[in-house]
C-alpha positions, 0 to 999 in steps of 0.5 A: 403697301403692306400687302406688297411687302408681305407678298414680296416676302412670300415670293422669296420663299415660294417663287421656285414653285411658280411658273417662269411667267408668274415668277417674272411678272411677280418679280416686276410687280412686287420687287421692282414696283412696276405698275400693271400697265408698265409690266403689260407694256414690257411683256407685250400683253394686256393689263388684265392678263397681268392683273390675273397672273398676279392675282393667281400667283398671289393666291398660290403663294398664300395657299403654299404659306397656309400649308407650309408656313415657311415665312411665318416660321422664319419670322418666329425663328428670327424673333427667337434668335433676337431674344437669344442674342440679347442673353447669350454669351460669346460662344452662344452668339457665335452659334446663333450667327452660324444658324442665321447664316444657314437660314439666309442661305449661306 
């Protein structure tokens, strides 16, 4: 279960770097929690092909994370924001919230 959550998070950062097929299958597997068999039936391909696609996609996302560290840096940055929020005055809280909005794509 922990791996699925981790890869779901990696998918948030690296899905644009996957092929359309990989992105779709990973979305169904990690975000919608469909089984390999359910995905295979929906996509009209074998369970083994789904397994291979998820395995390859997961390896690619791990390689991206090992090189770019986008997820890890985001986690570390969020921890620092939490620490700053605990000691910040109102003006600083406003700026921290603006930074968080930017980090979340807003």
